[in-house]
C-alpha positions in Angstrom: 82.9 150.8 136.2 85.3 152.6 134.2 88.6 150.9 133.4 91.9 152.8 133.6 93.5 153.9 130.3 96.3 151.3 130.6 93.8 148.5 131.2 91.7 149.4 128.3 94.7 149.5 126.1 95.8 146.1 127.4 92.5 144.5 126.7 92.5 146.1 123.2 95.8 144.5 122.5 94.6 141.1 123.6 91.7 141.3 121.5 93.6 142.3 118.5 95.9 139.3 119.0 93.1 136.8 119.4 91.3 138.3 116.3 94.6 138.0 114.3 95.2 134.5 115.3 91.5 133.4 114.3 92.0 135.4 111.0 95.4 133.5 110.1 94.0 130.1 111.2 91.0 130.1 109.0 90.2 126.6 107.4 91.1 126.3 103.8 88.2 127.0 101.4 86.0 124.0 100.4 86.3 122.8 96.8 84.4 124.7 94.1 82.1 122.5 91.9 81.6 122.9 88.1 78.8 121.2 86.1 79.9 120.6 82.5 77.4 120.5 79.9 78.1 118.7 76.4 78.0 122.1 74.5 80.1 123.8 77.1 82.1 127.0 76.5 85.9 126.1 76.0 87.0 129.6 77.0 85.1 129.6 80.4 86.3 125.9 81.0 89.9 127.0 80.4 89.5 129.8 82.8 88.1 127.4 85.5 91.2 125.2 84.9 93.6 128.0 85.0 92.2 129.1 88.4 92.5 125.7 90.1 95.5 123.8 91.6 93.8 120.5 91.9 91.1 119.3 89.5 88.8 116.3 90.3 87.0 114.3 87.6 84.6 111.3 88.5 86.1 108.2 87.2 82.8 106.6 86.3 82.2 109.4 83.8 85.6 108.8 82.1 84.8 108.1 78.5 87.8 107.9 76.0 86.3 106.7 72.7 86.3 110.1 71.2 88.7 113.1 71.7 85.5 115.3 72.0 84.9 113.7 75.4 85.3 115.6 78.6 88.2 113.7 79.9 90.3 114.3 76.8 89.3 118.0 76.8 90.4 118.3 80.6 93.6 116.7 79.5 94.1 119.3 76.7 93.1 122.3 79.0 95.6 121.3 81.6 98.4 120.6 79.1 97.8 124.1 77.7 97.8 126.0 81.0 100.8 124.1 82.7 104.1 123.0 81.3 104.2 120.1 83.8 101.5 118.5 85.9 100.5 115.3 87.8 97.6 112.9 87.0 96.1 110.9 89.9 94.4 107.7 89.0 92.3 105.2 90.9 91.3 103.0 87.9 92.8 99.6 87.2 93.9 100.8 83.7 93.7 97.4 82.2 92.0 98.5 78.9 93.6 99.9 75.8 91.7 103.2 76.0 92.9 103.9 79.6 96.4 103.0 78.7 96.4 105.3 75.7 95.0 108.2 77.9 97.8 107.7 80.6 100.4 107.4 77.7 99.2 110.5 76.3 99.4 112.2 79.6 102.8 111.0 80.2 104.0 112.3 76.7 102.7 115.6 77.8 105.0 115.8 80.8 102.6 114.5 83.4 103.8 112.4 86.4 101.4 109.5 86.9 100.3 108.9 90.6 98.6 105.7 91.5 95.9 106.5 94.2 95.0 102.8 94.7 96.4 101.9 98.1 98.5 98.6 98.3 96.9 95.6 99.4 98.9 95.3 102.6 99.2 99.0 103.7 101.1 100.1 106.9 99.1 103.2 108.4 102.1 105.8 108.8 102.0 109.2 110.5 100.8 110.8 107.1 97.6 108.9 107.2 96.9 109.3 111.1 96.9 113.2 110.6 93.3 113.3 109.1 90.1 114.1 110.9 86.9 112.6 109.4 84.0 114.9 109.2 81.4 114.8 112.0 78.8 112.1 111.3 80.9 110.5 108.6 80.3 106.8 109.6 76.5 107.5 109.8 76.5 109.0 106.3 78.5 106.0 105.1 76.2 103.4 106.8 73.0 104.9 105.2 74.1 103.0 101.9 73.6 99.7 103.6 70.5 97.8 104.7 70.5 96.8 108.4 68.8 93.5 107.3 71.9 92.6 105.1 74.9 94.1 107.0 75.7 94.1 110.7 77.1 97.3 112.4 80.5 95.4 112.7 80.5 94.6 108.9 79.5 98.2 107.9 82.2 99.6 110.3 84.9 97.4 108.7 83.7 98.6 105.2 83.8 102.2 106.3 87.3 101.8 107.8 88.7 100.3 104.6 87.1 103.1 102.5 88.5 105.8 104.9 91.8 104.4 104.7 91.7 104.4 100.9 90.5 108.1 100.8 93.1 109.1 103.2 95.8 107.4 101.3 94.7 109.3 98.1 94.7 112.5 100.0 98.0 112.1 101.6 99.5 111.3 97.9 97.8 114.3 96.4 98.8 116.8 99.3 102.3 115.7 99.4 102.6 116.0 95.6 101.3 119.6 95.8 103.5 120.6 98.6 106.6 119.3 96.8 105.7 120.9 93.4 104.2 124.2 94.2 102.8 125.9 91.1 102.0 122.5 89.3 98.6 121.3 88.8 97.3 118.0 89.7 94.2 116.3 87.7 92.6 113.5 89.9 90.3 110.8 88.6 88.5 109.4 91.5 84.9 107.7 91.9 82.2 110.1 92.5 81.4 108.9 96.0 84.9 110.0 97.1 84.4 113.5 95.8 81.9 114.9 98.3 81.7 118.6 99.2 81.9 118.0 103.0 83.6 114.7 103.0 85.9 112.4 100.9 89.3 113.1 99.4 89.1 116.7 98.6 87.9 117.3 102.3 91.0 115.7 103.6 93.2 117.3 101.2 92.1 120.8 102.5 93.2 119.7 105.9 96.8 119.5 104.6 97.1 122.3 102.0 95.4 125.5 101.0 95.3 124.5 97.4 92.4 125.7 95.1 90.4 122.7 94.5 87.7 122.1 91.7 85.4 119.1 91.3 84.1 118.7 87.9 80.8 117.1 87.4 80.1 116.0 83.8 76.4 115.3 83.8 74.2 115.6 80.9 71.0 117.7 81.3 67.9 117.4 79.3 67.2 121.1 79.3 69.3 123.3 77.2 71.2 126.1 79.1 74.4 127.6 79.8 77.4 125.7 78.5 79.2 125.4 81.9 77.7 126.3 85.4 79.9 126.8 88.5 78.9 127.1 92.1 80.7 127.4 95.3 
């Protein structure tokens, strides 16, 4: 059956509008990952930092005994590319090296964001606006042995961890929205920096910031100084 010209035009307009809506409502890109090698290229590393808005670094890998360590190099690269920035931190910061690192960042103009949730935290609207990824509880539960932990106990641990991730994500996303153009460096435990779960996943629900997760692992085989992958 051949439709009248006006009907075909109407359907074409509807299709265009629907297509346009789907185009403009695309999900923000997932964070990029970069593996840093001990002999990495400083120029390539600087370009990575320059092209990111929010940079994550696993806090277990923070070593501060030498200025040649990756965390110090990251601070220097951000300091050179951004006149002002924020530094998010989930560590207790009780030792002298951590205090020195935070003090150095502060002298460089950084605003220090504590990402550790308060002991008695009220769940406000900012935290209710996040959607965990499908199967997130099952993924979390695989870390526990069924013989040692009941489902209720695992569920409680999951909800506590989820709340901490959403609290950190809300603070990071809020800081980014309030200070467009300024970078944020975030130190969090590696298990909160998953590609399809964790804090960067939640931040992507609130902003379209360019996120980069650094992965400073040492590899036995020599190779390129710094590898990136999407």
